[in-house]
C-alpha positions, 0 to 999 in steps of 0.5 A, a space after each residue: 206359487 208366490 210362496 215358493 218363488 219367495 223361498 227361492 229369493 231367501 235361500 239365494 240370499 243365503 247361499 250367496 252370503 256363505 263363505 268357506 275356506 275354499 272362497 277365491 273371490 274378494 271377501 270385501 265384494 258387495 255381490 257374489 263373484 260365482 253366482 253367474 256361472 250356469 244357467 240355474 244359478 243366473 236364474 236364482 241370481 235374477 230372482 234375488 234382485 227382487 229380494 231387496 223388496 220384501 221383509 225376510 225372517 219376520 218376527 212374531 213380535 209385533 212391535 219389533 216388525 212394525 218397527 222394523 226397516 226392511 223391505 219397502 219403507 211404505 210407512 216412512 218415505 211412502 207414507 210421508 207423501 201429500 195424502 199421509 200424516 205418518 205419526 208412527 215414530 215421528 216419521 213425518 217430522 223429517 219432511 218438516 225440516 229445512 235441512 235434513 240430518 244425514 243421520 235420521 234413521 229415514 234418510 239412512 235407511 233409504 240410501 242404504 236400501 236403494 244402493 244395496 239393490 243397485 249393487 246387486 243389480 251391477 253385479 248381475 249385469 256385468 257377469 250375466 254373460 259368463 252363464 251361457 244363456 241363450 240370447 232371449 234369456 240373457 237379454 230378458 234378465 238383462 232387461 229386468 236388471 236394468 229396469 230394477 236399476 232405473 227404479 232404484 235411481 228413480 226413487 233416489 233421484 226423486 228423494 235427494 236430487 242427484 246422487 252418486 252414479 255406480 254402473 260397475 260392481 265395486 267393493 265397498 272401499 270404492 263407494 266414494 263417488 260425489 254427488 252427480 246432478 239430477 239431470 245425470 241421473 235422469 240420463 242414466 235412468 233413460 239409458 237403461 229404460 231405452 235398452 228395455 223398451 228397444 229390446 225384442 226379447 223384453 215382453 210388452 206385458 207381464 199381466 198373464 206370464 211372469 206376473 210381478 216382473 218388469 215389461 216394456 209397459 212398466 218401462 215406458 211408465 217410469 221413463 215417462 215419469 223421468 220426462 216429467 220430472 225433467 220438465 219441472 227441473 227444466 222450467 216446465 220445458 213443454 218438449 219434456 212434457 210431450 216425450 212424457 205423453 208420447 210414453 204414457 200413450 204406449 202403456 195401453 198399446 202394451 196391454 195395460 189399462 184402467 181397473 174396470 170394477 168398483 173402485 175400493 175393490 181393487 185394493 183386494 187380494 181378490 183382484 190384484 192381477 188386473 191389467 191396472 197393475 203394471 209393477 207390483 210387489 207381490 205378497 202372500 199370508 206366510 210368515 216372512 212373505 206377508 205384509 203389514 198394511 193392515 197394521 199401518 193403515 187399519 183402525 183397532 176395530 179392523 182386525 187390531 190395525 194401529 192406524 199409524 199412517 193416516 190421511 192427512 186433512 189436506 189430502 181429504 179437502 183436495 177431492 172435489 165435489 161431485 159436480 167437479 168443483 173445488 171443495 169449500 168448507 164455507 159452501 156447506 157450513 157458511 159460519 166456517 170463516 167467521 172471525 171466531 174461527 179465523 182467529 182460532 181455527 181449533 174452535 172449528 171442532 165445534 162443527 164436528 161434534 156429536 148429536 144430542 148434546 145439551 149446555 145450560 146457561 152456565 156451559 154445564 153438559 146436561 147429564 140426563 142423557 149421559 153417564 158420569 165419564 161420558 159427561 166429563 168427556 163432553 164437558 172437556 171438549 166444550 170447555 176447549 171450544 168455549 161454552 159461549 162459542 159452542 152454544 152459538 154454533 152447535 145444532 143439537 139435532 143435526 150437528 152430525 148431518 151438517 158435517 155428513 153433507 160435507 162428505 156425501 156430495 163429493 167425489 165417490 172415491 173419497 169416502 171409499 179411500 177414507 173413513 170419514 166422520 159419521 159414516 157407518 162401517 161394519 168391523 170385527 175384532 175378535 175380542 169385541 162383541 163376543 166375536 161378533 161382527 160390529 155393525 154400523 159403527 161410526 167415528 163420532 167426536 168426542 169418542 165415548 165408546 169404550 174400548 172397542 165395544 159400543 157404536 163409536 169406532 175405535 181407532 186406537 191411536 194417539 193423539 186421539 180419534 178425531 182423525 181420518 183413517 184409510 179404508 183402501 187396502 184395510 180389511 174389516 170382517 173376519 176371515 178376510 185376512 188370517 191376522 193383522 200381521 199377514 196382509 197379502 195384498 199386492 203392493 202396486 210401485 206402478 199402476 195404470 192409474 198413475 200413468 192415466 
């Protein structure tokens, strides 16, 4: 069903861009002037408001697709949040700059993408009345449009902290407004969401009917988020916190709730229509309507992913111990804060080293257990750490177990979210292991496993294999998805967990 729904979206966009000699509306109008003249066209027009979330006309060229700035830019701004280090095309760099250049690709893209959605929505809101719709349909469409506008302005305000506000259809030449304050933008967002929440024709939820469309539960979620930001911008004003809490309480009343199964199973296409999903983007495995999360997040041993977005070490360290206490490396590795490591934190690499490495009195790796290339790779890392440090702190027959303990006694969601070192995983890549599943592969350091075969998990990214990668949204076994470029798992823009 999603396939045909999205095909309609794409055809609407093509239809709305056609011009011929009989066109009577202005050529420089951002949205078409004749889109809203009948109920059928109005339905297509509302469907078309969602097209901006998708990558349309996907190329078969994988590199071109992955570098594309179409659809929701998960591998840039959403891939640059606290939990992720984005290594694809240096996307993280913009967040490290005290002053952001307006010409930066991510800045330009986000601005253009959000205002493209907003201008289409403004056109719909201004012209829906022309379609001769019954009250319930008209109000429902209007609420959808206002919610989407509030969502776009929320994204803009969170990124830029104050942007120009456009609430009416305009021509390109009229896009000249100056920056409004962040508070003024939140006021516009809250006004739109108030309309949705107070409207009798807007459904409490869209779990079983019109799945994927916004609802009152989604509006409460977004308005509560606005109040949280206002609290922060107003010196932790507790009155805003109370307003946020009141809204978040309403979301469960609207029918949404927490996923009740195993945590990792939620991020699978088999379970995507759970009442945890408040406002998702829907994907299928069809060309042009699928997602690239497998490429972005998965390792090369997992159906050929590139792991271009990877979990940050700060994010992994943020996971508490199983008893709820804060995690501290020194609790598991008492030598962690010895002077040699405080003075040069890179030498802590010794704690992540694989088992069974012997070093003689001269600091040379004993090659009885390793072939020539493996010995050379090990020697390079020993030299980097320093032979004296390596011999003092390395545990030949327990280094891996010491590190495993740092992850196994933690919040269980950690190892379901992130592939950590020395944690076995079954995975598959059609060109490896004669096309058979590779069982019990582990991320070991240094990586010695060849190109995908062997027992070392192959991540396949630069700068190396000594990094975390994601397990959420990643498929590892054959026949789970058609191929690495056709991920059909829905992407939640708002989940009940966010609210909770």
